[in-house]
Structures are given as C-alpha cells and as structure tokens.
N, C-alpha and C positions, 0 to 999 in steps of 0.2 A: 282620864275621863272616869266618872263614877256613875254607875247605873244603880237606881233605887227602884224597888218594887212599889208601885202606886195602887190606887184603888180603882183604876179604870177597868174596862172590860178586858177579859183575858186576851181576846184577839188583838185588841188595840195595844195592850202592853207588850204582847209578843212581837207585834209588828215594830213597835218602837225599839225593842231590844235588838231585833235582827238588823234594823237599819243602822242603829248605833254601832253594833259590832262590825257590820260590813264597812262602815266608814273608816273605822280604826284599821281594819285589816287591809282594805284597798289603799289606804294612805301609806301603810307600811310596804305593801307590794310595789307601789309606784316608785319606791326608792331602792330597787334592787341594783347592786353595783354592777351586775353583769350587763345591764341594759345601757345603751349609749346615752350619755348626758344625764344620768341619774346618780343618786347617792346611795350609800349602803342602807340597809334597814336600821331604823333607829334603835338605840339601846334604851335602857330605862331612863325615865325623865330625871333631870337634875334635881338635887334636893332643894327644898324651899329656902330662900334666904333667911339668915338668922334674924330672929325677932318677929317673923311673920306668924300670924295666928294659925295654929295647927288645923283648925276647922276649914281654913281657906286654902290649904295646900292641896293641889290637885293630886289625885292618885297616879302612880307611875303606870304607863301603858306597857304591858308585857310584850315581848317579841312574839310574833305569830309563830305557831309551830310549823314544822316542815310539811306535815300533812295538809295544813290549811293553805300554805303557799303553793303547794303542788296542785291542790284542788282549784285554786283560783286561776291557775294557768290552764285549766281545762283538762287536767290529767287525773288518773285514778289516784286516790290518796292511799299509799301503802301504810302498813303498821311498822314504823321505823324501829329497827333493832338497835339503833345508836342514837345519841343525842348530839344536837348541834348547839354550840354555845357561842353567842356573838361576843367578840371582843368589845369591852366597854368603850364608849366614846361619848363626848358631849354633843348635845344638839346644837346645830348651827342656827343663829338668829338671822332670819331673812332680812331684818332691818339693818343689819350691820353691813359694812363695806363688802363688796364682792370678793375682795382679796382674801377674806377669811376662809373662803372655800379652797384656797391654794395652800397646800401643805408647806411649800417652800417659804411662803410668807409667814406662816405660823412658826417656822424654824427661825426666820430672821427676827421676829418679834420677841423671841426668847433668849437672844444673845445677852450674856451678862458678864463674861470674863473680860478683863481689860485687854485691849489689843496689844499685841507684840509687834515690835518694829525691828528693822535691821536688814542686813544683806541676806541672811538665811531665809527670811520671809520672801524677799524678792526672788531668790533663787528658786524656791518651790512654786511661786506663782508662775515663773517662766517655764518651769518643768511641766506643769499641768496645761498651761496655755499652748505649749507646743505639741500636746498629745490629745487633741479633741476626741479622737475615737476611743481612747482609753477612758477619758472622763465620761463619755456617753455610755459606754458599757458599764462602768462602775455605778453611775447614778441610776441607770435603768434597773440594774440588779438590786441596788439598794432601795429602790422604790417599793419593792415587795415588803420590806421590813421597817422602813423608816417611820411609818405611821405608828406602829406599835411602840417603837423606841421613844418617839416624841410624846406619846401618851404617858409612858412610864416616867420620863424625865419631868414632864409637866406636873404629874401627880405628886412627885416627890419634892417639887420646888427647886429643882437643880438647873444650872445654866444649860441652855440649849446647845451650846458648843459640844457637850458630851454626846449628843445624838449623832454628831459627825465623826466621832472617834473611829467607828468601823471603816470609814473611808481610808484612813491612814494605817489602820491595823491590818486589814485583810482585803481592802477594796470591796468590802461588803460581800465577801465570799464565805459562806458558813462552812464550806468544806475545806478551807485553807488549812495547811499544816506547814509550819516553819521547820527549818533545819534543827532548831532547838526543841522540837516536839510541842510547840505551842499550837493549839488547835482552835478552830471556829472563827467566827467573824470578830470576836473580842479577843482572840489569841490568848487563851488561858494555858499556862503551863500545868503539867499534871498535878503537882503538889498544891498549887494555888487553887486549881479547880476542885480538888478533893476537899480543901479547907472550906470552900464555899458550897459544899454538898453537891457538886456536879459529878454524878456517878460515871465511872469509866470501867466497863467490864467487857465480857466477851460479846455481848449483844448490842450495846449502845455506848455512846460517848456523849454525855450531856454537855460537854464543852462546845459541841456543835449544835445543840438544841437551841432553837431561836428564842423561845420564851425563857427557858431556864438560864441560859448564858447571859441574856440581857438583864434579868433580875440579879444574877450574881455579880455582873460587872458594875452595875450601878451601886450595889451594896459595897463593893470593894472601893469604888471611887469616893463614895460618901465617907467610908472609914478613913481613907487616906486624907481627905480634906479635913476631917475632924482632928487628925493627928498633926498635920502640918499647918493648917489654918490658911493655906494659900493654894489656889487651883493650879498654878503652874508647877509648884512643888509636888502637888498630888498627881499631876499628869506625869511628871518625871519619875515618880515612885511607881506608877502603874507600868511604865516601860522598863525601868531599871531595877526596881525592887526597893521597898521602903528601907531595908537595912542599909543599902548602898547610899541612899539619899541621906539617911541619918548620919552615917560616917562622914559623908562629904560636908555636911553642915557642921559637925563637931570639929572637923579638921579646920574649916575656915574660922570658926569661933576661937580656936587656940591661936590662930595667926591674926586674930582681930580683923578679919575680912568680912565682907558682906555674906549673908546667908540666903539671899534670894536666888531664884533660878539662874539668872544671868551670871552671878558671881561664882557659882559652884563649878568645880572641876568634875567633868563627867565624860562618858564615852561619846563618840561622834553621833551614834544613833540617837541617844537621849538628847544631845545638844540640838539635833535637828527636829526633835519630836514636836515641841510646842510651835516652832516656826512652820512646820508642815501643816499642823492643824490650823494655824492662823491663815495660811495660804488657802486652804479649803474653805474656811469661813469667809474670806474675802471674795472668793469665786462665787459662793452661794449668795452673798450679799449683793453682788453686782456682776453677773456673768458676762454681760455685754462689754464691760471694760476690758475683759481678757479675750474677747472674740469667741466666747463659748456660749452654748445654749444648753439649758437644763431641760430635761423631759418634764412634761406637765404631770404633776402629781396632785390628785384630788385629795381633799382632807377627809378621807374615810378609810376604813380598814381594807386591806387587800385580801386578807384571809380570815377564816373562822376556825374555831376548834371543833373537831368532830370526835365525840367519844366512841371508842371501840370496846367491845366486850369479849371478843374471841381472838385468838392468835390468827394472823392472816399474813400471807406472802406479800412482800413488797410489790412484786409485779402485778399480782391480782388487785391489790388496793389501788394501784395507779390506773389499771384498766377500768375498774368499777367507777372511778372518779372521772374518767375521760381525759386523763392527763398523760402526756409523754413521760416516760420513766425519769428522764433527767430533770424535768420540771417538778415532778413529785418529790424527787430526792433533794432538790434545792430547798423546798419548803420543809422537808423532814430529813435533814441530813445526819441525824444522830444515830441512825441504824447502822450497825457494823455487819449485820448478816442479812440474808435475803428473806428474813421472816420478822414480823413485828409481834412482839410478845405483849399481849394485853396487860399482863400483870406488871410489866415494867414500863410500858409506853401506852398509857390508857387513852391517849388522844392523838389525833393527826391535825395538821394544818392544811387547809384546802381553800382555794378561792370560793366565793359564795355560791356561784352556780354549780361548781364542781362538787361542793359539799352536799347540795341537794341531790345532785345526780348520784353521788356515792351512796347516800342513804337509800335512795329509791332502788338502785341496782343491787345493793346488798340484800335487800329484802326479797328480791327475785332470784338471787343466785341459788342454784341447786347443785350441790357438790361440796367437797371439802374446801375449807378456806386456807388451810396451811398444809404445805407438803414437807415441811421441816419441823423438827422438834429438838429438844435437848436430851442428852444422855450423859450420865455421870459414870466415869470409869471406876469399877469396883476395886481395882488394884493397879499397880504400875504395869503398863503393857507396851509392847511394840505396836506401831501403827498397824501392821499386818494382823496382829492378834485382835486388836480392837475392831478392825474392819470386819473380821470374821464374826465377832460377837454381835454386831449390829446388822449384819447382812448386807454389806456393801463392799466394793472393791477397795483395796488399799489406796489406789490412785485417787479415787473419788473422795475418800476420807481425808487424805493429805491435802487435796486441793480445797475442799470445803472449809477446812480448819487451818489452812496456811501453816502446816507443820513442816519445818525444814528437814533435810536429810539427816540421818544418823542421830535421831532424837527419840527419846522414850516419853510416853504419856504417863504422868504421875497419877497415883491413886487420888480420887476426888476431883479430877479435872472434869470440866464440862465440855462436851463435844456437840457440834451440830450434826445431826444425822437425819435420814429420811423418816418421815412420819407415816406409819401404816394407816390405811383408810379406816380401819376399825377402831383406831385410837380416838377416844372422845375427850379425854382430859387434856387441857392446855398445860403449858409449862408453869410450874409452881412459882409463887411470888419470890421465895427466897433464892431460887435459881435465877429467875429473871433479874433480880437486883445484885446478886453476888457471884454469878457464874464466871469462872476464870479457867483458862487453860494453862496448866503448869507443865513445863517440859524439862527433861533432864538429858544430858548428852549420853548417848550409847557409847561407852568407852571401850567396848570389846574391840580388840584389834587396833586401838589407838594408843599413842604415847603422848605424854604431857610435855610441851616445849615452852620454856620461859625465856623471854629476852627483854631488853629494855629499849624504850623509844630513843632515837638518836637526838642529836643536838637541836634539830629543827622540829622535834616532836613527831607524831604519827597520827593516823586516823584509823577508825574501824574499817572504812572502805578500802584504804590502801593495804592494810594487813590482809583483808579478805582477798583482794586481788593477787597479792604476793604469794599466798599459799593456796589459792584456788578454793576458797571456802565461802560459805554464805555469810553475809554481813550480820544476820541475825544470830548466827552461831558465835561469831567472834564477840558480839555485843553481850551475849548471855554468859560466855565464859569469863568475861571481864566485868560483868555487872554494870554496863553502861548502855546508853542508847545506840541505835544503829548509825546515827550521824555524829557520834561523839568523836572528839580528838583527845589524844594522849599527850600530856606534857613531856618535855625532854626528860629522859631518865625514868619515865613511868614504867612499871613492871607490867608486861603484856603476856597473857597466857593464850596458847592455841593448842588444840588437840589434833595431832597428825597421824596418819597411818604409819604403822611400824615400817622400818627400813626394808626395802625390797631385798637387799643383800642378806640380811639376817633371815628373812623368810626363805630365800633360796637355799641358804646353808642348812636351815632346819629341815627342809624337804629333800636334800640330797641323800641318796642311799649310801650306806657305808661300803668302803672298798673291801674286796675279798682279802683274807688274811694272807694268802699265798702271794698275791701280787705285791702287797706291802712288804713282805719278807724278802722278796726277790730284789726289790729296788733298793732296800736299805743298805746292803754292803757296798753296792756300786757307788751309791751316793757318798757314803763315808770315805770310801777309798779315793774318790775324786777330790773330796775336800782336803784329805790328808796330803795327797800329791800336790795340791795347789800350795799348801803350807810348807812343803819340803820335808815333812815329817817322815814319810816312807817312800820308797821307790816303787813305781808301778810294776812289780815283778809278779810272777805267778805265785799263788798262795802255797805255803808249805804245811805239811801235816802238823797237827798240834803235838807238842812234846808231852804234855801231861793233861790231866783232866781240867785244870783251871784254864789252860790256854784253849782247850777244846770248847769249854763253855763260853769263853770270851769271843770265839770265832762264830758261835751260833747267832743266827739273825734274831733280832728282838721280836718278842711276841706282839701280835697285833692287839690293840686295846680299843 
C-alpha cells in the first residue's frame, strides 16, 4: 500500500492517513498465530512478476512493530530493548484451494525424488505403522521446525523429501547426540560441522542450532548432489560419508558393475537409509493407508527470531518469555551453559506471542540479567587454586565446568564463573566464539600403564570400568571420544595410582641397627645348618684377628 500526500485540507489528509495505517495494522494483527484459527503476521509482500511495470508494483507492507501490536491489544507500549524479526514466508492466496493452508500438503506437493521400492521399504512402513505413539511424538515435535525447513528447501528449489530427513536422523530432536558424537536434528559429526562453519565451543554447539544446522545441512546435501548427480547417492553419502561412497563406486566400476545406490556394497545402516526415508514419505503422502494420523500443521511459522543485546541467563530468558524451561531449550538447544552470550548468540527463537511477551517483560525487568560470566585462566592451575582466584568453592567450579577428577586447568582456558553484580561488561566476542576448556592430567602420584586391546577389541567405557576411572579421562589419555572403541591390538594408555606396596615400603621406618645385628648370626647359622656345612655347636673364640672380624655381625646399612 502506498500513501501519497495530496493537496486536501490537513485534517482530511491526516484522517485518511490514520485510517489507512489502521487498516494495515489491524489486518496484520488479525493474523496473530497465537489466536485460534488465525495465521501468522504477514511478511513482506512477494516480488512483482517478471515483466510487470515497475510503477504498478505495490509497495511491500512492513511488519508492525512490537509496540504497535501491544498497543492494539490494549496494553502499554514499552520501548523494546530487543528486535523481533519475522521468519520470511509467502502470502497465501485466498482464491487457491484450502489445502494450501495445510503444511503437510505443501510438503506432498514438493516431492520430486523417484520412489524406491522393495522389501526394506515395506519393513520400515510396518515399523512405523506398529508405533503410532512414536510417530505422533515425532511429528508433533517436528511441527515446530518443519515450516522453516520447508521454506528453505523451497527457496533453494530442492526436492521436499529433504525436509523429512530429520525424521530419520534424529526423530526431529535437536538435542539428539549419537554414540559417534553426531549432534542435532541433522546429526552433524564434529569435523563436518566445523567444515560448514557450525561453531562448537564451551558456550554453544551450533550443530544443535535450528537455523544454522538447517542451513548447513542443505548446503551439504546440495554439494553432495552436485558431486554424484543422483539424490539417492547424495543421501547415502550424507549418512556414510562421500569418501566411502566414492570408493564403493570406483570398486564397482573396476568390476564392471552398476554404480547406482542399489548396486553398491554398503553398511546395513546406509542400505536402510533411503528405504527408511521412502517409508516416511509414503506415510506423509497417505497416513490413513497405514492406520496413522498426522497432527494438523498450519502453513505459517511456529517461531520468530528475537534479537538480544545483553548476556542473559537461560532460566531468566525462559521466565520472561513465559515458557517452561524444557520448551525454551527445545527451540534454543545450542546453549551448553546456563547463560546466553549476546556476542555469540545474538538471537533467540520464540513462539510469536511469547516473543512479544519476552520483549515486554525484558523492558520491565529490574536487576541483573546474567549471573554467570567467563573467566580466562592466567596460568595452569589446579581446580582448587582456580576456585580460590574467582571466589567460589572447588566443588562449584568443578560442577559448573564439568571438570573430571585429577585434572589440571591449562593456561588460557575459559571457565564459567559467577558474575558480580557490579560487573557491567558482557563477555567479549572473541571469547564467546572461541572459548574452550583445555585440561591436562595431574600426574603427581600416578604411573603410566600401557597395554593392548584383546582379540575382540575394547572400549573406553569398559577400560574405565575395569580400572575405576572416568570415561572422559580414558578418552583424553588416548585422544578419542568417550564412546570410542579400540581395535584388536590397539595400544591403550591409562594413568593409575602408584602401587600401595611401594608406598607402604617407602613409609616404613628403618629397623634399629642393634636388632638387625642380633638377628643376622642366628639366621646365617640356621641356613648353614640346613645345608650341612657346620654343626649347630656353641661358638668358639676366634684364633686370630681375621677370624674375629669374620665373626662380627654385619653393619646395618
């Protein structure tokens, strides 16, 4: 809508302006997603079709500000200290079929990958059909994030099957962590996540971040499709690794065999990967055929992004937004610590009504926002010494930073410590982005023991149980993950306390010299008698000095 200043009377033009503005704002407020039966507030108008005259293109209608929305609800309009940014979405055409308001239908309309067939697809269809409660929980949880993923997939022109991938990767659980240390609803491994600029540090793990991980996952899938030219092979590479798929393809080429997904030799998990996705696709396409029901998902955003400008405790942010802590963490699962650093996480995801409440309550909050901050160790320290420097107990420091027993804190490490009320500065950006905790074993009183894994191999967990150690310690000594396994014959290192017998011998006081001298001749005489060398008769006086010296008891040493 475009407003132009005319030549009419000032009052008349002002009245026209007010009426026009009210119409726009009330139309936006009528679509608040928190109200039953309504849609989310509209984003910017779609661009004009190609070839249309620029003069005829209508101007985009901006989103109403938080203050205006609150005022129209009959509340006082605060001065918001944060910004709310609506996730982009296209306008729905009321002339279109009503199904366009159903997000599931939008997903179905975007399917583009050729269907897979076979017994493995039937197997996974039966698996999900036999677990309706599991499917219900998975789809309800995924409903929070599916709209954003569908938007990204559609914007890139990708097949909509990719939007279903988190169902089989993590059951749409953004806090999922596999035994192989893959994290988030897209299950990124640490190295792959780092390659796609997903930061993993002391304060956050962007592999669990909803927006960042979705962007990275679609980037990765696009690059895999560009490399293999086939979506089934791209999906196999996403699960198994592109190097493994390359080697399997080359192996089949040398044997003059097929190089498609079905022809490659691959692990059972990867062999089931595409059939599992196909089963989910079939269920979404026709849930009634499998005796399942999908929850109603409207075709609008579940959450908005809210910008934050100061460090704030996770618990306080959840309370200001009016959300239970677990629901807040489900939308913002990337935080590793109980504080959100504005320099590293400048925005939160909140449902629309909760976003407005957060901004309103934040402006009214009187008191500190963060009770935790970051502290960098000036030198290598024992936990007790570090705790004394920051003014907290050793137990609190160890618990807050998850420091295992018998470990030292290396110089330059970042620790989470209480924040004094008079501290005004938030954590610096370079610490928020790069803060890490580096530990070293405290080897005083320990001995290094090296052995090799048996014929069946070994694991970090088994070694830790065997020697009554922490798994994190065994993992650090051997530079592996806490869930890692050792191959047969692999060299394993553990640090154990010194032997108790050696300690007892070292602490035993020396015997008096007189007692030692008295026992020596009797012991020697008994040994000689046992060998038959001399008879046990009374001792005779020495004939000369040499014999006399020989008869003297040895000196104590």
